C-alpha positions, 0 to 999 in steps of 0.5 A: 579235962574233967575226970569223967571225960577221960577214958583210959586207952591202954591197960597194963598186965596188972590192971587186966589181971585185977579187972580194973575199969569194968574189964573181966579178970584175965590172969597174968599167966593166961595173958602171957600164954595168949601173947606167946601164941599171938592170940591177943594183940598187945603193945610193948614199950620197953619192958611194959606190955599194954593192951587196948580195951578193944583188943581185950574184948576181941580176944574174949569174943574169939573165945566165946563158946556157943550153947548147944540148945 
């Protein structure tokens, strides 16, 4: 498989917090609070928490604020 054909499916807390792979940066505290409030989907494997790109995008879309004008 060529590198350019590979697209990462899951992202760790550190990757989301650092804005890797074109994702917007979301702090670890914000991610933790969103998980605790069940505002963002996640998968937990042992002690590791991971997110799919579409789950992150859905969280951002739900928090969009429309303009007044």
